N, C-alpha and C positions, 0 to 999 in steps of 0.2 A: 504493499500499499504505500509506504514512504517513498520507495522507488519510483513508483508510478506517478506520485503528487511531485515528486522534484523533477521528473523528467516532463511531465505536463502539468504546469502549475493549476490549470482549470479542471483536472481530472476528478470527476465526482466520485468514481468508484475508489479512487485512491484516497481522497478525503473521507469517504465513509468508513474505510478499512483503518486508517489512522486514529479516526475519531473513537472508533470502537475499542481500539487497542489502548489509546490513553486513557479513555474514561473508565475501561473496565480494571485496568491496572491500579487505578486508585482505591477499588474497593474489593480487590481480590485476596486479600490478606497475603500476599506474596511479598510484596514491597514494604508494605507497613502492616503491622497487626492491628486491626480495628477494635478488636474486642467485641465485635458485633456478627450476626449471621450475614452470610452472602445471600440476599433474598432478593424478591423480585423489586423491593423498593431502591435497590442500587442499580438496578438494571435498566432504568428508564433513560438515563443518558447514553449508556452503550447501545441501547436499541435504536436509538436515532441514527447512530452510525451504522449499524447493521441495515435499518431499512434504507438509508442512502446508498450503500453499497449495492444493495439487492436491486433498488430501483435503477441505479446507474447501470448495473449489468444488465437487467432485463431491457432496458432502453437499447443499449449497444447490440444485445442479440437480435431484438426486434429490427432495428434499423439496418443491419447488415444486409438484408435483402431488399433494400431500397425503401419500400412502404412499410410502415408499421403496420403489423398483423395483431389486432388487439385479441381476436378470438382466443388464440393458443394461451396468451398471457392470462386473461380473464379464466379461462378453463383451469390453469394451474392455481392461481392465485384465490380465487372465491373458495374453493374447498378448503385450503389451507386457513383461509381468514375466519372460516365458518368453524372450523375445528379450534382453532386457538380463542376464538371468542368464547366458545363453549367453557373451554378450560379455565379462562379468566372468570367467567360468570360462576363456575362451580367453586372456585377458590374464595369468592366473595364470603361466603359462609364462615370461612376460618378467621376473618378479621373482625370477629365481634368483640374480642377484648385480647390482651396480650397473652394471657394464660391459654385461651383457645388457639390462638395463632402458634404459639410456641409448641404445645402439645400434638397439634397437627403436624408441625414441622418435625417433631421428634419421631413421628410415627414414620414419615419419610426418609429420615437420617437417623437412625437409633444409635450410631456411634459416635454422635456429636456430643461432646463432653459440655459444651457451652449451652446447647438446648437443654439438656438435662439440668443443668446450674440454673437457667432462667425459669423453667418449669418449677424448679424448686423454690425459687424466690416467690414465686406468685402461689405456691401451696402453703406459705407460712400463714399461721392464724394471726388476727389482729393481736397487736402488742397487750400484753396484761393477761392474755388468756392462756388456758393450759388445755387447749385441744388436743389429746394425743394422737388422734387419728391424723390430724394435719401435720404435726411434727414427726409421725412415723412415715407418712408419706414423703415429707421434705428430706428425712434421713435417708430412705431408699433411694430418692432421685440424686442426692449428693453423693451417696455411696456409688451410685452408676457413673455419675460423672468422674469419681476418682478412680473407678476401675478402669475406664477408659483412658483417663490421664491422670497417674498417680501425683503428679506434682503441680497440679492446678491449685494453685495458692488459694484463690478466692473461693473455692469449694471447700478447702481445709478450715479455712476461716469462719465460713458460714457454718460448717457443720460442728466446729467447735462452739459457737454461739447457740447452736440449737441445743447441743448436749448440756452447756452450761445452763440454759433456762430449764431444762429438764431436771437439773440437779445431779446429771451424770458427770462430776467432775474429773474422773480418770479418762473416759473418752473425750472431754473437752480438752483435756491436756495433752492427749496424744495429737489431736488435729491442730491444736493451737500452737504447736512449736514449729 
């Protein structure tokens, strides 16, 4: 993409690819660890680059034969747009609240320690209450996060706080160090 853009400064396909790579690199947790899930909310900017590159590629393919033939383009794009629109609409139900969103994402990515940590954060009972079931759920989720990534400091700290709240000081001490 960069080569095409440098070779032909007005090349929209090159611009789309460069835009996609630059914007997705900011949120990919490769260059900088964000501490957040790579989710659809981070893909809006990169998707613009993808759309530009695809549109430019389709225009290039269609214009190679002289006149632009819209029927093959629409025949390909319309079913794709319908399928992905359905996927987006089906995903709307997951955005009820953070807990629902994180729990649904955890079903899709069961080996993600941060998702288990986020769901555990939303499983906590209100301060001052001793809802043992909620604490048990929180302990299970934090333990799962630590089973996936044993050096996850935030999970250790939160688990130590839960154990301290429950008066289990030996367990709190193990995770607090």
